[in-house]
C-alpha positions as CSV (number, residue, x, y, z in Angstrom):
1,M,0.1,-0.1,0.1
2,G,2.9,2.2,1.0
3,G,4.5,1.7,-2.3
4,Y,1.4,2.4,-4.3
5,V,0.6,5.7,-2.8
6,L,4.3,6.7,-3.6
7,F,3.7,5.6,-7.1
8,Q,0.6,7.8,-7.1
9,S,2.1,10.5,-5.6
10,D,5.3,10.6,-8.2
11,R,2.7,10.3,-10.9
12,S,1.0,13.3,-9.8
13,D,3.9,15.3,-9.4
14,K,4.9,14.5,-13.0
15,A,1.4,15.4,-14.3
16,I,1.8,18.6,-12.8
17,D,5.5,19.2,-14.1
18,E,4.0,18.0,-17.7
19,S,0.9,20.3,-17.4
20,Q,3.1,23.6,-16.5
21,S,5.8,22.7,-19.3
22,V,2.8,22.7,-21.9
23,R,1.4,25.8,-20.7
24,Q,4.4,27.8,-20.5
25,A,5.1,26.4,-23.9
26,E,1.7,27.6,-25.0
27,L,2.2,31.1,-23.5
28,L,5.8,31.5,-25.4
29,A,4.3,30.5,-28.7
30,R,1.7,33.2,-28.2
31,E,4.2,35.7,-27.4
32,A,6.1,34.8,-30.4
33,A,3.2,35.1,-32.6
34,Q,2.3,38.5,-31.0
35,S,6.0,39.8,-31.7
36,G,5.7,38.7,-35.1
37,F,2.5,40.3,-35.6
38,N,3.5,43.5,-34.0
39,E,6.6,43.6,-36.5
40,M,4.3,43.0,-39.5
41,L,1.7,45.5,-38.5
42,A,4.3,48.1,-38.1
43,L,5.8,47.5,-41.8
44,A,2.1,47.5,-43.0
45,R,1.3,50.7,-41.4
46,G,4.5,52.1,-42.9
47,T,3.3,51.1,-46.5
48,E,0.0,52.7,-45.8
49,G,1.6,56.1,-45.9
50,S,3.5,55.6,-49.0
51,T,2.2,57.0,-52.3
52,S,3.8,54.3,-54.4
53,W,0.6,51.9,-54.6
54,D,-2.7,52.6,-56.1
55,D,-4.8,49.3,-55.2
56,I,-4.7,46.6,-52.7
57,D,-2.7,44.2,-54.8
58,E,0.1,47.1,-55.6
59,F,-0.1,47.6,-51.7
60,L,0.6,43.9,-50.8
61,E,3.4,43.8,-53.2
62,N,5.2,46.8,-51.7
63,V,4.9,45.2,-48.0
64,G,6.7,42.2,-49.7
65,Y,5.7,39.6,-47.3
66,S,3.3,36.8,-48.3
67,Y,2.2,33.3,-47.1
68,D,4.8,31.9,-49.6
69,S,7.4,34.4,-48.8
70,P,6.9,35.2,-44.9
71,L,8.9,37.3,-42.6
72,T,10.7,34.8,-40.1
73,R,12.5,35.1,-37.0
74,T,13.8,32.7,-34.7
75,L,13.9,33.5,-31.0
76,G,15.8,30.9,-29.1
77,L,13.2,27.6,-29.0
78,G,10.6,29.7,-30.4
79,S,10.1,31.0,-33.9
80,Y,7.5,33.2,-36.0
81,R,6.5,33.5,-39.5
82,A,4.4,36.6,-40.3
83,W,2.7,38.0,-43.4
84,V,0.0,40.1,-45.1
85,E,-2.8,38.8,-47.4
86,Q,-5.7,40.5,-49.3
87,G,-8.9,40.7,-46.9
88,S,-11.2,42.7,-49.2
89,A,-11.1,45.5,-51.8
90,D,-9.8,48.1,-49.2
91,A,-8.5,46.0,-46.5
92,Y,-5.7,43.6,-45.8
93,D,-5.2,40.9,-43.0
94,V,-2.1,40.6,-40.9
95,V,-1.3,37.3,-39.9
96,A,1.4,35.8,-37.8
97,E,2.1,32.3,-36.6
98,G,4.2,31.4,-33.5
99,V,5.7,28.3,-32.6
100,Y,7.6,27.0,-29.4
101,S,9.5,23.7,-29.2
102,F,9.8,21.7,-25.8
103,W,10.4,18.1,-24.6
104,N,7.0,16.3,-24.3
105,S,7.7,14.0,-21.2
106,T,4.4,12.3,-21.7
107,L,4.9,11.3,-25.3
108,D,8.6,11.3,-24.5
109,E,9.5,13.1,-27.6
110,A,10.2,16.5,-28.9
111,D,6.9,18.6,-29.3
112,S,5.5,22.0,-30.2
113,A,3.1,24.3,-29.2
114,Y,1.7,26.7,-31.8
115,H,-0.4,30.2,-31.7
116,Q,-1.9,32.3,-34.7
117,V,-2.8,35.7,-34.7
118,K,-4.8,37.4,-37.6
119,L,-6.4,40.7,-37.9
120,R,-7.9,42.7,-40.8
121,S,-7.1,46.4,-41.0
122,I,-9.0,48.8,-43.3
123,I,-6.8,51.4,-45.4
124,P,-8.3,54.8,-44.5
125,T,-8.7,57.1,-47.3
126,D,-7.7,60.7,-47.2
127,D,-11.6,61.8,-46.6
128,D,-12.0,59.5,-43.7
129,P,-11.2,60.5,-39.9
130,Y,-8.4,58.6,-38.4
131,D,-9.7,54.8,-38.0
132,P,-7.4,52.4,-36.2
133,G,-8.9,49.8,-38.3
134,D,-7.9,46.9,-35.6
135,P,-10.6,45.4,-33.5
136,C,-8.4,44.9,-30.2
137,T,-6.8,41.3,-30.0
138,G,-5.4,41.1,-26.6
139,L,-7.0,40.1,-23.3
140,L,-9.9,41.9,-21.9
141,C,-10.9,43.2,-25.2
142,V,-14.7,43.7,-25.7
143,E,-15.6,42.7,-29.3
144,G,-18.6,40.8,-30.7
145,D,-22.1,41.0,-32.5
146,T,-23.8,43.8,-30.4
147,E,-22.7,47.7,-30.1
148,E,-22.7,47.6,-26.2
149,Y,-22.0,45.3,-23.5
150,E,-22.8,45.3,-19.8
151,L,-19.7,44.7,-17.5
152,T,-20.3,43.5,-14.1
153,A,-17.8,42.8,-11.2
154,G,-17.6,41.4,-7.6
155,F,-14.8,40.8,-5.1
156,I,-14.0,37.0,-4.4
157,E,-11.4,37.8,-1.5
158,S,-9.5,40.6,0.0
159,Q,-7.0,39.0,2.2
160,A,-4.6,42.3,2.1
161,G,-3.5,44.1,5.4
162,W,-3.3,47.4,3.3
163,C,-6.1,49.0,1.7
164,S,-6.6,49.3,-2.1
165,A,-9.0,50.7,-4.7
166,I,-9.5,49.6,-8.0
167,Y,-10.0,51.8,-11.0
168,L,-11.4,50.8,-14.7
169,Q,-9.3,52.1,-17.6
170,Q,-11.0,52.1,-20.8
171,F,-9.5,52.8,-24.4
172,V,-12.8,53.5,-26.1
173,P,-12.4,53.7,-30.0
174,D,-12.6,57.3,-31.2
175,G,-11.6,58.7,-34.4
176,N,-11.2,62.4,-33.0
177,Y,-7.9,61.1,-31.4
178,E,-4.6,60.9,-32.9
179,S,-4.2,57.3,-31.3
180,G,-7.6,56.5,-32.3
181,Y,-9.1,55.7,-28.7
182,R,-10.2,57.9,-26.0
183,E,-9.1,57.0,-22.6
184,E,-11.3,56.9,-19.7
185,I,-10.5,55.9,-15.9
186,D,-13.1,55.7,-13.0
187,I,-13.3,54.4,-10.0
188,M,-14.7,50.9,-9.5
189,F,-14.1,49.5,-6.1
190,E,-13.4,52.3,-3.4
191,S,-10.3,51.7,-1.0
192,G,-10.8,48.8,1.4
193,H,-9.5,45.4,2.6
194,Y,-10.4,42.2,4.2
195,R,-13.4,42.2,1.8
196,D,-13.8,38.3,1.3
197,G,-17.0,37.7,-0.3
198,Y,-18.0,41.2,-0.8
199,S,-21.3,41.1,-2.7
200,T,-21.6,44.5,-3.9
201,T,-21.2,44.7,-7.7
202,F,-20.2,47.2,-10.2
203,E,-22.1,47.8,-13.6
204,Q,-21.2,49.6,-16.4
205,V,-22.2,49.6,-20.3
206,I,-19.1,49.1,-22.5
207,E,-18.9,50.1,-26.1
208,D,-17.8,47.3,-28.5
209,G,-14.0,47.6,-29.5
210,T,-13.1,48.7,-26.3
211,Q,-10.0,47.6,-24.5
212,L,-10.4,47.3,-21.0
213,N,-7.6,47.4,-18.3
214,F,-7.9,47.4,-14.4
215,I,-5.8,49.5,-12.0
216,L,-5.0,48.6,-8.4
217,A,-4.5,51.9,-6.2
218,V,-2.4,50.9,-3.1
219,D,-3.7,53.0,0.1
220,M,-1.1,51.5,2.6
221,N,-2.5,53.4,5.6
222,C,-6.1,53.1,4.6
223,S,-6.6,56.9,4.6
224,S,-9.1,56.9,1.8
225,E,-10.9,53.8,3.0
226,H,-14.5,54.0,1.9
227,D,-14.1,57.0,0.0
228,W,-15.4,56.9,-3.6
229,D,-14.6,60.4,-4.5
230,V,-10.8,59.7,-4.5
231,A,-9.5,60.6,-8.1
232,Y,-7.2,58.3,-10.0
233,G,-3.5,59.8,-9.5
234,D,-4.3,61.3,-6.0
235,A,-1.4,61.7,-3.9
236,T,-3.0,59.2,-1.0
237,Y,-2.1,56.3,-2.8
238,N,1.3,54.6,-2.4
239,H,1.9,53.2,-5.7
240,Y,-0.2,51.7,-8.6
241,H,-0.4,48.0,-10.4
242,V,-1.8,47.3,-13.7
243,A,-3.7,44.3,-14.6
244,L,-2.3,44.8,-18.4
245,E,0.9,46.7,-19.5
246,V,-0.1,49.0,-22.1
247,D,2.0,49.9,-25.3
248,A,1.5,53.6,-25.9
249,E,2.1,53.2,-29.6
250,D,-0.6,50.4,-30.0
251,I,-3.3,49.8,-27.6
252,N,-3.9,46.5,-28.9
253,D,-0.6,45.3,-27.8
254,M,-1.2,44.7,-24.1
255,Y,0.2,41.9,-21.7
256,E,-0.3,40.8,-18.4
257,G,1.4,42.9,-15.8
258,T,3.9,41.7,-13.4
259,F,1.6,42.2,-10.3
260,A,-1.7,40.4,-11.9
261,M,-2.9,37.1,-12.7
262,I,-5.6,37.2,-15.3
263,E,-7.7,33.8,-15.9
264,E,-10.9,33.1,-17.8
265,Y,-13.4,30.8,-16.1
266,S,-13.6,27.9,-18.2
267,S,-17.4,27.2,-17.5
268,S,-18.3,30.9,-18.4
269,E,-17.7,32.5,-21.8
270,G,-16.8,36.1,-21.1
271,K,-16.0,35.9,-17.3
272,W,-12.5,36.6,-16.0
273,R,-11.0,36.4,-12.4
274,I,-8.5,39.3,-11.8
275,A,-5.9,38.7,-8.9
276,F,-3.5,41.3,-7.6
277,E,-0.7,41.3,-5.6
278,D,-0.5,44.6,-3.6
279,Q,3.3,44.6,-2.5
280,N,6.4,45.8,-4.6
281,F,9.4,44.7,-2.7
282,Y,10.4,41.6,-4.5
283,S,12.2,41.3,-7.9
284,E,10.6,40.8,-11.2
285,D,12.0,37.3,-11.5
286,Q,10.5,36.3,-8.3
287,Y,7.2,37.5,-9.1
288,L,7.3,35.7,-12.5
289,D,8.4,32.5,-10.8
290,I,5.4,32.5,-8.5
291,K,3.0,33.0,-11.6
292,Q,4.6,30.0,-13.3
293,N,5.5,27.4,-10.6
294,G,3.1,28.3,-7.8
295,Y,4.2,29.1,-4.2
296,G,7.7,28.2,-2.7
297,D,9.7,28.3,0.4
298,E,10.0,31.3,2.8
299,E,13.3,32.4,1.3
300,W,14.4,32.7,-2.2
301,E,16.5,29.8,-3.6
302,Y,17.7,29.2,-6.9
303,V,16.5,25.4,-7.4
304,C,16.6,24.0,-11.0
305,T,13.8,22.1,-12.3
306,R,15.2,20.5,-15.3
307,Y,19.0,19.7,-16.6
308,R,20.2,19.3,-19.9
309,R,24.0,17.8,-20.0
310,G,24.6,18.4,-16.5
311,K,23.6,22.0,-16.8
312,C,20.5,23.7,-15.4
313,R,18.4,24.8,-18.6
314,R,17.7,28.5,-18.9
315,G,14.5,29.7,-17.2
316,Y,14.1,26.4,-15.3
317,Y,14.6,27.5,-11.8
318,T,11.9,28.0,-9.3
319,W,11.8,29.7,-5.6
320,G,10.5,26.2,-4.5
321,G,7.2,25.9,-6.2
322,D,6.3,22.6,-8.1
323,G,3.2,23.6,-9.8
324,W,-0.2,25.3,-9.1
325,E,-3.3,23.5,-7.5
326,E,-6.3,24.3,-9.5
327,N,-9.9,24.8,-8.5
328,W,-12.6,22.2,-10.1
329,P,-14.3,23.0,-12.5
330,D,-12.8,26.2,-13.7
331,Y,-9.1,25.2,-13.4
332,L,-8.3,28.6,-11.9
333,R,-5.2,28.8,-9.7
334,E,-5.9,28.2,-6.1
335,L,-4.7,31.2,-4.0
336,D,-3.4,31.4,-0.4
337,D,-2.3,34.1,2.1
338,Y,1.4,34.4,2.4
339,G,3.2,37.8,4.2
340,S,6.6,36.3,3.1
341,Q,6.4,36.0,-0.7
342,P,4.1,37.3,-3.4
343,D,0.5,35.3,-3.1
344,Y,-1.4,37.3,-5.6
345,S,-4.5,37.0,-3.0
346,D,-4.6,40.3,-2.0
347,Q,-7.5,41.9,-4.0
348,V,-9.3,39.3,-6.0
349,F,-12.4,39.8,-8.2
350,W,-14.4,38.6,-11.3
351,I,-15.6,40.5,-14.0
352,E,-18.1,39.4,-16.9
353,L,-19.0,40.7,-20.1
354,N,-22.7,40.2,-21.4
355,P,-24.3,41.7,-24.7
356,V,-26.9,44.5,-24.1
357,E,-30.1,43.2,-25.8
358,E,-31.8,45.7,-28.2
359,E,-35.0,46.5,-27.3
360,E,-37.8,45.8,-30.1
361,E,-39.8,48.6,-31.1
362,E,-43.6,48.2,-30.7
363,E,-46.0,48.4,-33.5
364,A,-47.9,51.7,-33.5
């Protein structure tokens, strides 16, 4: 019986390690694809400003990269290929494929993860106002079949000793702005702490095409607790953490911030969990390690998790974590409360987007 239990435990550990490797490979493949997409989009946008083409075929020829002759780059064990192709008479598609190679211990053979990014861009004419042309492609982007969506949100837990407020940042498509977007920042939850099971919900109508972001405003001494009138940027806050890092040159190019974990509920489309870490005392490597490998030991220790030819493979080290436990049925990482390491359980809330149904007009 003892041998059976040890065997089962070993199998469980291996399954966790294999799941983590696959997840990491998928993430790196996605990052490779996004890198290729960004480079190709920049080339295409540069060509748009040129006067050396008259129609979409000539435009594509000037960009110079097609499916048969793509732009390719190799990034360590990852790579991408990117190209443009005709989307319509006045639009082109930017396509990028990312691949990341890894060793699949379950199959005992080399394997790879794959991700594709594809986006249609309409070429603006001289008579049109600026139009970014691209529906947002990143996380937390509002895009669908209706013009408006209702965003609701509520707390799951809040185990922090410090107080924090949460702000909603919106990048709303607007041709009157040079960037193509109008930025709006509004308070979503007032400064507070120990709000486990806080039932109050936030509701707001969001326009289609809007890129959402969430900002944690840390109020260490709780001087603004329960105050809804504190504006974003107020000196009462000690520091800020964003759920998504924003590229000022391209609003669509957003990625998960160091101090947040963003996960979609597998059982509910359009529902996400945002988990924030409020402290900022640790190194970026430590935050990344926790996000990838789970909670570790009380002190940072360089522990190699995978060797190759007697040497630790680059990136395969950990603070001591051996994988995340996940909550069934949504497979969200199971958060806990630690004071001596990043725990991402300080302010945790859910958000959900639902289309606003258009009211049918009654016949006279």
